[in-house]
mmCIF file of the N, C-alpha and C atoms, coordinates in Angstrom:
data_MODEL
# 
_entry.id   MODEL 
# 
loop_
_atom_site.group_PDB 
_atom_site.id 
_atom_site.type_symbol 
_atom_site.label_atom_id 
_atom_site.label_alt_id 
_atom_site.label_comp_id 
_atom_site.label_asym_id 
_atom_site.label_entity_id 
_atom_site.label_seq_id 
_atom_site.pdbx_PDB_ins_code 
_atom_site.Cartn_x 
_atom_site.Cartn_y 
_atom_site.Cartn_z 
_atom_site.occupancy 
_atom_site.B_iso_or_equiv 
_atom_site.pdbx_formal_charge 
_atom_site.auth_seq_id 
_atom_site.auth_comp_id 
_atom_site.auth_asym_id 
_atom_site.auth_atom_id 
_atom_site.pdbx_PDB_model_num 
ATOM 1   N N  . MET A 1 1  ? 0.793   -1.653  0.235   1.00 0.00 ? 1  MET A N  1 
ATOM 2   C CA . MET A 1 1  ? 0.028   0.199   -0.249  1.00 0.00 ? 1  MET A CA 1 
ATOM 3   C C  . MET A 1 1  ? 1.028   1.519   0.170   1.00 0.00 ? 1  MET A C  1 
ATOM 4   N N  . THR A 1 2  ? 0.340   2.259   -0.313  1.00 0.00 ? 2  THR A N  1 
ATOM 5   C CA . THR A 1 2  ? 1.193   3.642   -0.415  1.00 0.00 ? 2  THR A CA 1 
ATOM 6   C C  . THR A 1 2  ? 0.177   4.209   0.101   1.00 0.00 ? 2  THR A C  1 
ATOM 7   N N  . SER A 1 3  ? 1.309   5.371   0.965   1.00 0.00 ? 3  SER A N  1 
ATOM 8   C CA . SER A 1 3  ? 0.533   6.006   1.731   1.00 0.00 ? 3  SER A CA 1 
ATOM 9   C C  . SER A 1 3  ? 1.571   7.267   2.048   1.00 0.00 ? 3  SER A C  1 
ATOM 10  N N  . SER A 1 4  ? 0.809   8.847   2.226   1.00 0.00 ? 4  SER A N  1 
ATOM 11  C CA . SER A 1 4  ? 1.219   9.600   3.222   1.00 0.00 ? 4  SER A CA 1 
ATOM 12  C C  . SER A 1 4  ? 1.988   9.724   4.403   1.00 0.00 ? 4  SER A C  1 
ATOM 13  N N  . SER A 1 5  ? 1.907   8.498   5.038   1.00 0.00 ? 5  SER A N  1 
ATOM 14  C CA . SER A 1 5  ? 2.177   8.574   6.168   1.00 0.00 ? 5  SER A CA 1 
ATOM 15  C C  . SER A 1 5  ? 1.953   7.285   6.734   1.00 0.00 ? 5  SER A C  1 
ATOM 16  N N  . ALA A 1 6  ? 3.198   6.361   7.520   1.00 0.00 ? 6  ALA A N  1 
ATOM 17  C CA . ALA A 1 6  ? 2.968   5.266   8.394   1.00 0.00 ? 6  ALA A CA 1 
ATOM 18  C C  . ALA A 1 6  ? 2.212   5.024   9.353   1.00 0.00 ? 6  ALA A C  1 
ATOM 19  N N  . GLY A 1 7  ? 1.083   6.445   9.572   1.00 0.00 ? 7  GLY A N  1 
ATOM 20  C CA . GLY A 1 7  ? 0.344   6.160   10.550  1.00 0.00 ? 7  GLY A CA 1 
ATOM 21  C C  . GLY A 1 7  ? -1.346  5.563   9.983   1.00 0.00 ? 7  GLY A C  1 
ATOM 22  N N  . ASN A 1 8  ? -2.148  5.279   10.658  1.00 0.00 ? 8  ASN A N  1 
ATOM 23  C CA . ASN A 1 8  ? -3.089  4.949   10.076  1.00 0.00 ? 8  ASN A CA 1 
ATOM 24  C C  . ASN A 1 8  ? -4.151  5.727   10.356  1.00 0.00 ? 8  ASN A C  1 
ATOM 25  N N  . GLY A 1 9  ? -4.552  5.975   8.937   1.00 0.00 ? 9  GLY A N  1 
ATOM 26  C CA . GLY A 1 9  ? -5.718  7.272   8.787   1.00 0.00 ? 9  GLY A CA 1 
ATOM 27  C C  . GLY A 1 9  ? -6.977  6.657   9.368   1.00 0.00 ? 9  GLY A C  1 
ATOM 28  N N  . ARG A 1 10 ? -7.777  8.063   9.906   1.00 0.00 ? 10 ARG A N  1 
ATOM 29  C CA . ARG A 1 10 ? -8.819  7.896   10.467  1.00 0.00 ? 10 ARG A CA 1 
ATOM 30  C C  . ARG A 1 10 ? -10.061 6.808   10.186  1.00 0.00 ? 10 ARG A C  1 
ATOM 31  N N  . VAL A 1 11 ? -10.037 6.578   8.859   1.00 0.00 ? 11 VAL A N  1 
ATOM 32  C CA . VAL A 1 11 ? -11.260 5.913   8.281   1.00 0.00 ? 11 VAL A CA 1 
ATOM 33  C C  . VAL A 1 11 ? -10.544 4.603   7.532   1.00 0.00 ? 11 VAL A C  1 
ATOM 34  N N  . ALA A 1 12 ? -8.826  4.185   7.790   1.00 0.00 ? 12 ALA A N  1 
ATOM 35  C CA . ALA A 1 12 ? -8.077  2.984   7.521   1.00 0.00 ? 12 ALA A CA 1 
ATOM 36  C C  . ALA A 1 12 ? -8.564  1.694   8.184   1.00 0.00 ? 12 ALA A C  1 
ATOM 37  N N  . SER A 1 13 ? -8.466  0.967   7.730   1.00 0.00 ? 13 SER A N  1 
ATOM 38  C CA . SER A 1 13 ? -8.474  -0.688  8.759   1.00 0.00 ? 13 SER A CA 1 
ATOM 39  C C  . SER A 1 13 ? -6.690  -1.251  8.552   1.00 0.00 ? 13 SER A C  1 
ATOM 40  N N  . ALA A 1 14 ? -6.097  -1.370  9.448   1.00 0.00 ? 14 ALA A N  1 
ATOM 41  C CA . ALA A 1 14 ? -4.724  -1.663  9.036   1.00 0.00 ? 14 ALA A CA 1 
ATOM 42  C C  . ALA A 1 14 ? -5.054  -3.487  9.289   1.00 0.00 ? 14 ALA A C  1 
ATOM 43  N N  . VAL A 1 15 ? -4.258  -4.082  8.328   1.00 0.00 ? 15 VAL A N  1 
ATOM 44  C CA . VAL A 1 15 ? -4.576  -5.708  8.609   1.00 0.00 ? 15 VAL A CA 1 
ATOM 45  C C  . VAL A 1 15 ? -3.119  -5.912  9.284   1.00 0.00 ? 15 VAL A C  1 
ATOM 46  N N  . LEU A 1 16 ? -3.177  -6.665  9.556   1.00 0.00 ? 16 LEU A N  1 
ATOM 47  C CA . LEU A 1 16 ? -1.837  -7.437  10.977  1.00 0.00 ? 16 LEU A CA 1 
ATOM 48  C C  . LEU A 1 16 ? -0.935  -7.672  9.808   1.00 0.00 ? 16 LEU A C  1 
ATOM 49  N N  . GLY A 1 17 ? 0.365   -7.331  9.895   1.00 0.00 ? 17 GLY A N  1 
ATOM 50  C CA . GLY A 1 17 ? 1.276   -7.779  8.740   1.00 0.00 ? 17 GLY A CA 1 
ATOM 51  C C  . GLY A 1 17 ? 1.618   -6.541  7.985   1.00 0.00 ? 17 GLY A C  1 
ATOM 52  N N  . MET A 1 18 ? 0.726   -5.510  7.858   1.00 0.00 ? 18 MET A N  1 
ATOM 53  C CA . MET A 1 18 ? 0.603   -4.952  6.519   1.00 0.00 ? 18 MET A CA 1 
ATOM 54  C C  . MET A 1 18 ? 1.804   -3.265  6.446   1.00 0.00 ? 18 MET A C  1 
ATOM 55  N N  . ARG A 1 19 ? 2.042   -3.306  5.593   1.00 0.00 ? 19 ARG A N  1 
ATOM 56  C CA . ARG A 1 19 ? 3.356   -2.139  5.263   1.00 0.00 ? 19 ARG A CA 1 
ATOM 57  C C  . ARG A 1 19 ? 2.941   -1.264  4.330   1.00 0.00 ? 19 ARG A C  1 
ATOM 58  N N  . VAL A 1 20 ? 3.556   -0.037  4.461   1.00 0.00 ? 20 VAL A N  1 
ATOM 59  C CA . VAL A 1 20 ? 3.345   1.039   3.374   1.00 0.00 ? 20 VAL A CA 1 
ATOM 60  C C  . VAL A 1 20 ? 4.524   1.460   2.893   1.00 0.00 ? 20 VAL A C  1 
ATOM 61  N N  . VAL A 1 21 ? 4.380   2.210   1.783   1.00 0.00 ? 21 VAL A N  1 
ATOM 62  C CA . VAL A 1 21 ? 5.143   2.721   0.697   1.00 0.00 ? 21 VAL A CA 1 
ATOM 63  C C  . VAL A 1 21 ? 5.091   4.013   1.252   1.00 0.00 ? 21 VAL A C  1 
ATOM 64  N N  . THR A 1 22 ? 5.820   4.985   1.916   1.00 0.00 ? 22 THR A N  1 
ATOM 65  C CA . THR A 1 22 ? 5.509   6.286   2.358   1.00 0.00 ? 22 THR A CA 1 
ATOM 66  C C  . THR A 1 22 ? 6.423   7.162   1.376   1.00 0.00 ? 22 THR A C  1 
ATOM 67  N N  . PRO A 1 23 ? 6.335   8.624   1.108   1.00 0.00 ? 23 PRO A N  1 
ATOM 68  C CA . PRO A 1 23 ? 6.993   9.110   0.423   1.00 0.00 ? 23 PRO A CA 1 
ATOM 69  C C  . PRO A 1 23 ? 8.573   9.470   0.083   1.00 0.00 ? 23 PRO A C  1 
ATOM 70  N N  . ALA A 1 24 ? 8.855   8.782   1.559   1.00 0.00 ? 24 ALA A N  1 
ATOM 71  C CA . ALA A 1 24 ? 10.525  8.792   1.407   1.00 0.00 ? 24 ALA A CA 1 
ATOM 72  C C  . ALA A 1 24 ? 10.913  7.505   1.242   1.00 0.00 ? 24 ALA A C  1 
ATOM 73  N N  . MET A 1 25 ? 10.356  6.676   1.824   1.00 0.00 ? 25 MET A N  1 
ATOM 74  C CA . MET A 1 25 ? 10.536  5.374   0.975   1.00 0.00 ? 25 MET A CA 1 
ATOM 75  C C  . MET A 1 25 ? 10.683  4.859   -0.113  1.00 0.00 ? 25 MET A C  1 
ATOM 76  N N  . PHE A 1 26 ? 9.152   5.786   -1.106  1.00 0.00 ? 26 PHE A N  1 
ATOM 77  C CA . PHE A 1 26 ? 9.634   5.896   -2.376  1.00 0.00 ? 26 PHE A CA 1 
ATOM 78  C C  . PHE A 1 26 ? 10.471  6.467   -3.372  1.00 0.00 ? 26 PHE A C  1 
ATOM 79  N N  . ASP A 1 27 ? 10.792  7.442   -2.502  1.00 0.00 ? 27 ASP A N  1 
ATOM 80  C CA . ASP A 1 27 ? 12.300  8.266   -3.186  1.00 0.00 ? 27 ASP A CA 1 
ATOM 81  C C  . ASP A 1 27 ? 12.985  7.622   -2.946  1.00 0.00 ? 27 ASP A C  1 
ATOM 82  N N  . LYS A 1 28 ? 13.120  6.702   -1.991  1.00 0.00 ? 28 LYS A N  1 
ATOM 83  C CA . LYS A 1 28 ? 14.451  6.063   -1.773  1.00 0.00 ? 28 LYS A CA 1 
ATOM 84  C C  . LYS A 1 28 ? 14.774  4.741   -2.320  1.00 0.00 ? 28 LYS A C  1 
ATOM 85  N N  . LEU A 1 29 ? 13.831  3.956   -2.956  1.00 0.00 ? 29 LEU A N  1 
ATOM 86  C CA . LEU A 1 29 ? 13.298  2.934   -4.032  1.00 0.00 ? 29 LEU A CA 1 
ATOM 87  C C  . LEU A 1 29 ? 13.073  3.414   -5.268  1.00 0.00 ? 29 LEU A C  1 
ATOM 88  N N  . LYS A 1 30 ? 13.262  4.557   -5.769  1.00 0.00 ? 30 LYS A N  1 
ATOM 89  C CA . LYS A 1 30 ? 13.251  4.907   -6.632  1.00 0.00 ? 30 LYS A CA 1 
ATOM 90  C C  . LYS A 1 30 ? 14.757  5.348   -7.061  1.00 0.00 ? 30 LYS A C  1 
ATOM 91  N N  . ASP A 1 31 ? 15.914  5.827   -6.032  1.00 0.00 ? 31 ASP A N  1 
ATOM 92  C CA . ASP A 1 31 ? 16.829  6.095   -6.160  1.00 0.00 ? 31 ASP A CA 1 
ATOM 93  C C  . ASP A 1 31 ? 17.806  4.248   -6.348  1.00 0.00 ? 31 ASP A C  1 
ATOM 94  N N  . ALA A 1 32 ? 16.944  3.592   -5.663  1.00 0.00 ? 32 ALA A N  1 
ATOM 95  C CA . ALA A 1 32 ? 17.541  2.481   -5.581  1.00 0.00 ? 32 ALA A CA 1 
ATOM 96  C C  . ALA A 1 32 ? 17.660  1.722   -7.506  1.00 0.00 ? 32 ALA A C  1 
ATOM 97  N N  . VAL A 1 33 ? 16.688  1.743   -7.756  1.00 0.00 ? 33 VAL A N  1 
ATOM 98  C CA . VAL A 1 33 ? 16.154  0.876   -8.764  1.00 0.00 ? 33 VAL A CA 1 
ATOM 99  C C  . VAL A 1 33 ? 17.056  2.210   -9.710  1.00 0.00 ? 33 VAL A C  1 
ATOM 100 N N  . THR A 1 34 ? 17.586  3.168   -9.705  1.00 0.00 ? 34 THR A N  1 
ATOM 101 C CA . THR A 1 34 ? 18.144  4.161   -10.904 1.00 0.00 ? 34 THR A CA 1 
ATOM 102 C C  . THR A 1 34 ? 19.494  3.791   -10.717 1.00 0.00 ? 34 THR A C  1 
ATOM 103 N N  . SER A 1 35 ? 20.127  3.454   -9.600  1.00 0.00 ? 35 SER A N  1 
ATOM 104 C CA . SER A 1 35 ? 21.336  3.121   -9.568  1.00 0.00 ? 35 SER A CA 1 
ATOM 105 C C  . SER A 1 35 ? 21.775  1.562   -9.861  1.00 0.00 ? 35 SER A C  1 
ATOM 106 N N  . TYR A 1 36 ? 20.564  1.074   -9.931  1.00 0.00 ? 36 TYR A N  1 
ATOM 107 C CA . TYR A 1 36 ? 20.754  -0.851  -10.157 1.00 0.00 ? 36 TYR A CA 1 
ATOM 108 C C  . TYR A 1 36 ? 21.297  -0.625  -11.996 1.00 0.00 ? 36 TYR A C  1 
ATOM 109 N N  . ALA A 1 37 ? 19.858  0.256   -12.096 1.00 0.00 ? 37 ALA A N  1 
ATOM 110 C CA . ALA A 1 37 ? 20.154  0.448   -13.524 1.00 0.00 ? 37 ALA A CA 1 
ATOM 111 C C  . ALA A 1 37 ? 21.194  0.816   -14.366 1.00 0.00 ? 37 ALA A C  1 
ATOM 112 N N  . ALA A 1 38 ? 21.903  2.022   -13.708 1.00 0.00 ? 38 ALA A N  1 
ATOM 113 C CA . ALA A 1 38 ? 22.874  2.740   -14.249 1.00 0.00 ? 38 ALA A CA 1 
ATOM 114 C C  . ALA A 1 38 ? 24.377  1.474   -14.043 1.00 0.00 ? 38 ALA A C  1 
ATOM 115 N N  . ALA A 1 39 ? 24.322  0.575   -12.838 1.00 0.00 ? 39 ALA A N  1 
ATOM 116 C CA . ALA A 1 39 ? 25.278  -0.485  -12.590 1.00 0.00 ? 39 ALA A CA 1 
ATOM 117 C C  . ALA A 1 39 ? 25.682  -1.250  -13.593 1.00 0.00 ? 39 ALA A C  1 
ATOM 118 N N  . LEU A 1 40 ? 24.255  -1.387  -13.925 1.00 0.00 ? 40 LEU A N  1 
ATOM 119 C CA . LEU A 1 40 ? 24.086  -2.338  -15.094 1.00 0.00 ? 40 LEU A CA 1 
ATOM 120 C C  . LEU A 1 40 ? 24.252  -1.728  -16.307 1.00 0.00 ? 40 LEU A C  1 
ATOM 121 N N  . ALA A 1 41 ? 24.070  -0.924  -16.579 1.00 0.00 ? 41 ALA A N  1 
ATOM 122 C CA . ALA A 1 41 ? 23.991  -0.355  -18.561 1.00 0.00 ? 41 ALA A CA 1 
ATOM 123 C C  . ALA A 1 41 ? 25.809  0.815   -18.063 1.00 0.00 ? 41 ALA A C  1 
ATOM 124 N N  . SER A 1 42 ? 26.211  0.449   -16.821 1.00 0.00 ? 42 SER A N  1 
ATOM 125 C CA . SER A 1 42 ? 27.702  0.793   -17.079 1.00 0.00 ? 42 SER A CA 1 
ATOM 126 C C  . SER A 1 42 ? 28.579  -0.027  -18.088 1.00 0.00 ? 42 SER A C  1 
ATOM 127 N N  . SER A 1 43 ? 28.426  -1.090  -18.646 1.00 0.00 ? 43 SER A N  1 
ATOM 128 C CA . SER A 1 43 ? 29.114  -1.744  -19.523 1.00 0.00 ? 43 SER A CA 1 
ATOM 129 C C  . SER A 1 43 ? 28.630  -2.557  -20.523 1.00 0.00 ? 43 SER A C  1 
ATOM 130 N N  . PRO A 1 44 ? 28.882  -2.691  -21.623 1.00 0.00 ? 44 PRO A N  1 
ATOM 131 C CA . PRO A 1 44 ? 28.287  -3.500  -22.678 1.00 0.00 ? 44 PRO A CA 1 
ATOM 132 C C  . PRO A 1 44 ? 27.710  -4.917  -22.223 1.00 0.00 ? 44 PRO A C  1 
ATOM 133 N N  . ASP A 1 45 ? 26.465  -5.640  -22.504 1.00 0.00 ? 45 ASP A N  1 
ATOM 134 C CA . ASP A 1 45 ? 26.074  -6.910  -22.303 1.00 0.00 ? 45 ASP A CA 1 
ATOM 135 C C  . ASP A 1 45 ? 26.174  -7.281  -20.841 1.00 0.00 ? 45 ASP A C  1 
ATOM 136 N N  . ARG A 1 46 ? 26.069  -6.196  -19.768 1.00 0.00 ? 46 ARG A N  1 
ATOM 137 C CA . ARG A 1 46 ? 26.293  -6.310  -18.220 1.00 0.00 ? 46 ARG A CA 1 
ATOM 138 C C  . ARG A 1 46 ? 24.426  -7.074  -18.095 1.00 0.00 ? 46 ARG A C  1 
ATOM 139 N N  . TRP A 1 47 ? 23.498  -6.706  -18.788 1.00 0.00 ? 47 TRP A N  1 
ATOM 140 C CA . TRP A 1 47 ? 22.000  -6.688  -18.717 1.00 0.00 ? 47 TRP A CA 1 
ATOM 141 C C  . TRP A 1 47 ? 22.524  -8.094  -18.633 1.00 0.00 ? 47 TRP A C  1 
ATOM 142 N N  . ALA A 1 48 ? 22.855  -9.284  -19.437 1.00 0.00 ? 48 ALA A N  1 
ATOM 143 C CA . ALA A 1 48 ? 22.899  -10.472 -19.781 1.00 0.00 ? 48 ALA A CA 1 
ATOM 144 C C  . ALA A 1 48 ? 23.844  -11.517 -18.977 1.00 0.00 ? 48 ALA A C  1 
ATOM 145 N N  . ASP A 1 49 ? 24.574  -10.819 -18.071 1.00 0.00 ? 49 ASP A N  1 
ATOM 146 C CA . ASP A 1 49 ? 25.484  -11.068 -17.308 1.00 0.00 ? 49 ASP A CA 1 
ATOM 147 C C  . ASP A 1 49 ? 24.182  -11.810 -15.810 1.00 0.00 ? 49 ASP A C  1 
ATOM 148 N N  . GLU A 1 50 ? 23.941  -12.662 -16.112 1.00 0.00 ? 50 GLU A N  1 
ATOM 149 C CA . GLU A 1 50 ? 23.365  -12.994 -14.709 1.00 0.00 ? 50 GLU A CA 1 
ATOM 150 C C  . GLU A 1 50 ? 24.173  -12.933 -13.123 1.00 0.00 ? 50 GLU A C  1 
ATOM 151 N N  . GLN A 1 51 ? 25.210  -13.140 -13.198 1.00 0.00 ? 51 GLN A N  1 
ATOM 152 C CA . GLN A 1 51 ? 25.932  -13.293 -11.638 1.00 0.00 ? 51 GLN A CA 1 
ATOM 153 C C  . GLN A 1 51 ? 25.923  -11.338 -11.628 1.00 0.00 ? 51 GLN A C  1 
ATOM 154 N N  . ALA A 1 52 ? 26.180  -10.669 -12.834 1.00 0.00 ? 52 ALA A N  1 
ATOM 155 C CA . ALA A 1 52 ? 25.789  -9.105  -12.136 1.00 0.00 ? 52 ALA A CA 1 
ATOM 156 C C  . ALA A 1 52 ? 24.966  -8.719  -11.916 1.00 0.00 ? 52 ALA A C  1 
ATOM 157 N N  . VAL A 1 53 ? 23.865  -9.041  -12.427 1.00 0.00 ? 53 VAL A N  1 
ATOM 158 C CA . VAL A 1 53 ? 22.192  -8.849  -12.146 1.00 0.00 ? 53 VAL A CA 1 
ATOM 159 C C  . VAL A 1 53 ? 22.051  -9.284  -10.964 1.00 0.00 ? 53 VAL A C  1 
ATOM 160 N N  . ARG A 1 54 ? 22.204  -10.533 -10.389 1.00 0.00 ? 54 ARG A N  1 
ATOM 161 C CA . ARG A 1 54 ? 21.808  -11.191 -9.185  1.00 0.00 ? 54 ARG A CA 1 
ATOM 162 C C  . ARG A 1 54 ? 23.062  -10.033 -7.809  1.00 0.00 ? 54 ARG A C  1 
ATOM 163 N N  . GLU A 1 55 ? 24.194  -9.578  -8.346  1.00 0.00 ? 55 GLU A N  1 
ATOM 164 C CA . GLU A 1 55 ? 25.149  -8.912  -7.242  1.00 0.00 ? 55 GLU A CA 1 
ATOM 165 C C  . GLU A 1 55 ? 24.528  -7.403  -7.178  1.00 0.00 ? 55 GLU A C  1 
ATOM 166 N N  . GLN A 1 56 ? 23.853  -6.856  -8.568  1.00 0.00 ? 56 GLN A N  1 
ATOM 167 C CA . GLN A 1 56 ? 23.144  -5.396  -8.516  1.00 0.00 ? 56 GLN A CA 1 
ATOM 168 C C  . GLN A 1 56 ? 21.734  -5.369  -7.650  1.00 0.00 ? 56 GLN A C  1 
ATOM 169 N N  . LEU A 1 57 ? 21.573  -6.139  -7.849  1.00 0.00 ? 57 LEU A N  1 
ATOM 170 C CA . LEU A 1 57 ? 20.213  -6.164  -7.111  1.00 0.00 ? 57 LEU A CA 1 
ATOM 171 C C  . LEU A 1 57 ? 20.470  -6.768  -5.484  1.00 0.00 ? 57 LEU A C  1 
ATOM 172 N N  . ALA A 1 58 ? 21.008  -7.663  -5.333  1.00 0.00 ? 58 ALA A N  1 
ATOM 173 C CA . ALA A 1 58 ? 21.094  -7.762  -3.924  1.00 0.00 ? 58 ALA A CA 1 
ATOM 174 C C  . ALA A 1 58 ? 21.936  -6.695  -3.157  1.00 0.00 ? 58 ALA A C  1 
ATOM 175 N N  . ARG A 1 59 ? 22.992  -5.723  -4.067  1.00 0.00 ? 59 ARG A N  1 
ATOM 176 C CA . ARG A 1 59 ? 23.591  -4.435  -3.594  1.00 0.00 ? 59 ARG A CA 1 
ATOM 177 C C  . ARG A 1 59 ? 22.641  -3.732  -3.638  1.00 0.00 ? 59 ARG A C  1 
ATOM 178 N N  . HIS A 1 60 ? 21.904  -3.157  -4.039  1.00 0.00 ? 60 HIS A N  1 
ATOM 179 C CA . HIS A 1 60 ? 20.574  -1.951  -4.208  1.00 0.00 ? 60 HIS A CA 1 
ATOM 180 C C  . HIS A 1 60 ? 19.267  -2.841  -2.969  1.00 0.00 ? 60 HIS A C  1 
ATOM 181 N N  . LYS A 1 61 ? 19.221  -3.818  -2.287  1.00 0.00 ? 61 LYS A N  1 
ATOM 182 C CA . LYS A 1 61 ? 18.727  -4.226  -1.872  1.00 0.00 ? 61 LYS A CA 1 
ATOM 183 C C  . LYS A 1 61 ? 16.610  -4.563  -2.221  1.00 0.00 ? 61 LYS A C  1 
ATOM 184 N N  . LEU A 1 62 ? 17.409  -5.202  -3.681  1.00 0.00 ? 62 LEU A N  1 
ATOM 185 C CA . LEU A 1 62 ? 15.855  -5.163  -4.427  1.00 0.00 ? 62 LEU A CA 1 
ATOM 186 C C  . LEU A 1 62 ? 15.849  -6.730  -4.387  1.00 0.00 ? 62 LEU A C  1 
ATOM 187 N N  . THR A 1 63 ? 16.047  -7.678  -3.658  1.00 0.00 ? 63 THR A N  1 
ATOM 188 C CA . THR A 1 63 ? 15.602  -9.203  -3.556  1.00 0.00 ? 63 THR A CA 1 
ATOM 189 C C  . THR A 1 63 ? 14.677  -9.444  -2.796  1.00 0.00 ? 63 THR A C  1 
ATOM 190 N N  . GLY A 1 64 ? 13.688  -10.229 -3.049  1.00 0.00 ? 64 GLY A N  1 
ATOM 191 C CA . GLY A 1 64 ? 12.663  -10.702 -2.334  1.00 0.00 ? 64 GLY A CA 1 
ATOM 192 C C  . GLY A 1 64 ? 12.558  -10.527 -0.656  1.00 0.00 ? 64 GLY A C  1 
ATOM 193 N N  . ASP A 1 65 ? 14.018  -11.090 -0.004  1.00 0.00 ? 65 ASP A N  1 
ATOM 194 C CA . ASP A 1 65 ? 14.273  -11.242 1.009   1.00 0.00 ? 65 ASP A CA 1 
ATOM 195 C C  . ASP A 1 65 ? 14.467  -9.732  1.386   1.00 0.00 ? 65 ASP A C  1 
ATOM 196 N N  . ARG A 1 66 ? 14.540  -8.433  1.105   1.00 0.00 ? 66 ARG A N  1 
ATOM 197 C CA . ARG A 1 66 ? 14.765  -7.011  1.633   1.00 0.00 ? 66 ARG A CA 1 
ATOM 198 C C  . ARG A 1 66 ? 13.969  -6.152  0.877   1.00 0.00 ? 66 ARG A C  1 
ATOM 199 N N  . PHE A 1 67 ? 13.274  -6.331  -0.129  1.00 0.00 ? 67 PHE A N  1 
ATOM 200 C CA . PHE A 1 67 ? 12.610  -5.431  -0.981  1.00 0.00 ? 67 PHE A CA 1 
ATOM 201 C C  . PHE A 1 67 ? 11.938  -4.924  0.261   1.00 0.00 ? 67 PHE A C  1 
ATOM 202 N N  . PHE A 1 68 ? 10.782  -5.539  0.935   1.00 0.00 ? 68 PHE A N  1 
ATOM 203 C CA . PHE A 1 68 ? 9.444   -4.563  1.389   1.00 0.00 ? 68 PHE A CA 1 
ATOM 204 C C  . PHE A 1 68 ? 10.326  -4.238  2.590   1.00 0.00 ? 68 PHE A C  1 
ATOM 205 N N  . THR A 1 69 ? 11.144  -4.732  3.657   1.00 0.00 ? 69 THR A N  1 
ATOM 206 C CA . THR A 1 69 ? 11.575  -4.544  4.823   1.00 0.00 ? 69 THR A CA 1 
ATOM 207 C C  . THR A 1 69 ? 12.561  -3.055  4.885   1.00 0.00 ? 69 THR A C  1 
ATOM 208 N N  . THR A 1 70 ? 12.982  -2.802  3.384   1.00 0.00 ? 70 THR A N  1 
ATOM 209 C CA . THR A 1 70 ? 14.210  -2.075  3.077   1.00 0.00 ? 70 THR A CA 1 
ATOM 210 C C  . THR A 1 70 ? 12.902  -0.690  2.476   1.00 0.00 ? 70 THR A C  1 
ATOM 211 N N  . TYR A 1 71 ? 12.126  -0.932  1.927   1.00 0.00 ? 71 TYR A N  1 
ATOM 212 C CA . TYR A 1 71 ? 11.535  -0.296  1.082   1.00 0.00 ? 71 TYR A CA 1 
ATOM 213 C C  . TYR A 1 71 ? 10.481  -0.154  1.740   1.00 0.00 ? 71 TYR A C  1 
ATOM 214 N N  . SER A 1 72 ? 9.378   -0.268  2.908   1.00 0.00 ? 72 SER A N  1 
ATOM 215 C CA . SER A 1 72 ? 8.374   0.417   3.063   1.00 0.00 ? 72 SER A CA 1 
ATOM 216 C C  . SER A 1 72 ? 8.288   0.330   4.791   1.00 0.00 ? 72 SER A C  1 
ATOM 217 N N  . GLU A 1 73 ? 7.041   0.542   5.328   1.00 0.00 ? 73 GLU A N  1 
ATOM 218 C CA . GLU A 1 73 ? 7.467   0.057   7.070   1.00 0.00 ? 73 GLU A CA 1 
ATOM 219 C C  . GLU A 1 73 ? 6.264   -0.290  7.270   1.00 0.00 ? 73 GLU A C  1 
ATOM 220 N N  . SER A 1 74 ? 6.189   -0.905  8.433   1.00 0.00 ? 74 SER A N  1 
ATOM 221 C CA . SER A 1 74 ? 5.374   -1.367  9.348   1.00 0.00 ? 74 SER A CA 1 
ATOM 222 C C  . SER A 1 74 ? 4.199   0.036   9.335   1.00 0.00 ? 74 SER A C  1 
ATOM 223 N N  . VAL A 1 75 ? 2.833   -0.731  9.641   1.00 0.00 ? 75 VAL A N  1 
ATOM 224 C CA . VAL A 1 75 ? 1.688   0.550   9.658   1.00 0.00 ? 75 VAL A CA 1 
ATOM 225 C C  . VAL A 1 75 ? 1.532   0.737   10.976  1.00 0.00 ? 75 VAL A C  1 
ATOM 226 N N  . ARG A 1 76 ? 1.917   1.722   11.547  1.00 0.00 ? 76 ARG A N  1 
ATOM 227 C CA . ARG A 1 76 ? 1.566   2.191   13.189  1.00 0.00 ? 76 ARG A CA 1 
ATOM 228 C C  . ARG A 1 76 ? -0.081  2.199   13.484  1.00 0.00 ? 76 ARG A C  1 
ATOM 229 N N  . THR A 1 77 ? -0.057  2.054   14.264  1.00 0.00 ? 77 THR A N  1 
ATOM 230 C CA . THR A 1 77 ? -1.808  2.063   14.750  1.00 0.00 ? 77 THR A CA 1 
ATOM 231 C C  . THR A 1 77 ? -1.845  2.802   15.954  1.00 0.00 ? 77 THR A C  1 
# 
């Protein structure tokens, strides 16, 4: 979910374990994706190198195990 804050709004109902992407977290995510793409575009055929792609995903915390904890916040009730 995206939200202007990590707090629970007046008419919102938080679900157990729910996380939100706040504007600050969205900016952080945009920076990571931009840096990831720039790193892979820095040399020819780097996109085709599975190891390079894997390393850049991990470096920028864009892997499934780190994505949500890095780029979203728990909802405050």
